[in-house]
C-alpha positions in Angstrom: 0.1 0.1 0.1 1.4 3.6 -1.0 1.1 6.2 1.7 0.4 9.8 1.5 1.9 11.8 4.3 0.7 15.7 4.7 2.2 17.7 7.9 -0.2 20.4 9.8 1.1 22.5 12.5 0.0 21.5 15.3 -2.3 24.4 16.0 -4.8 23.1 13.3 -5.9 20.1 15.4 -6.1 22.3 18.7 -8.4 24.8 16.1 -10.5 21.9 14.7 -10.9 20.2 18.2 -9.8 17.1 16.5 -6.9 14.4 16.6 -4.7 13.9 13.9 -6.7 10.7 13.1 -9.8 12.2 12.9 -8.3 15.0 10.5 -7.1 12.1 8.4 -10.5 9.8 8.2 -12.2 13.6 7.3 -9.5 14.0 4.4 -9.8 10.5 2.9 -13.9 11.1 3.1 -13.5 14.3 1.8 -11.4 13.3 -1.2 -13.7 10.2 -2.1 -16.5 12.4 -2.4 -14.9 14.9 -4.3 -13.6 11.9 -6.7 -16.9 10.5 -7.1 -18.9 13.7 -7.8 -16.1 14.5 -10.5 -16.8 10.7 -12.0 -13.4 9.7 -11.4 -14.2 6.6 -9.0 -17.3 4.5 -8.7 -19.5 4.9 -5.6 -18.0 1.5 -4.2 -14.5 2.8 -5.1 -15.1 6.0 -3.6 -16.8 4.2 -0.4 -13.9 2.1 -0.3 -11.2 5.1 -0.5 -13.0 7.0 2.4 -13.2 3.6 4.7 -16.8 3.5 4.9 -19.4 1.2 4.4 -21.3 1.8 1.0 -24.8 3.2 3.1 -22.4 5.4 5.4 -20.8 7.1 2.2 -24.0 7.7 0.7 -25.0 9.3 3.9 -21.3 11.2 3.2 -22.7 12.2 0.0 -26.1 14.0 1.2 -24.3 15.4 3.8 -22.2 16.8 1.3 -24.8 18.2 -0.9 -23.9 15.5 -3.8 -26.1 13.5 -5.8 -25.7 9.6 -5.2 -27.1 8.8 -8.7 -24.4 11.0 -10.8 -27.0 9.5 -14.4 -29.3 12.2 -15.3 -32.7 11.5 -16.1 -32.1 11.5 -19.7 -29.4 9.2 -19.4 -31.6 6.5 -17.1 -34.4 6.7 -19.8 -31.8 6.2 -22.2 -30.4 3.4 -20.7 -34.0 1.8 -20.3 -34.9 2.5 -23.5 -37.8 4.8 -23.0 -36.0 7.8 -25.2 
C-alpha cells in the first residue's frame, strides 16, 4: 500500500478540536466524495477510499450535498429504452 504524508502545524488540530486521526479520516472521506462527484471513481470505490460502508458513504454524499446518482434522467431513460 502506498501512503501519503501531510504535515500540519499542531495548532490546526487544536483549532479544529480534532485528533490527527479524525482529520485524516475527514480528508479520506472528503477526497472520496470529490472524486466521486467528478466521476473519477465509482460509488463502491469511493466508499472503499473513504474507509466507509456503502451506506455510510451515501450518508457522506448527502451531508456534502452531492447527489448519489450521477446519471441524468435523460441518461436513465435512454438506458431503459424509453428515450
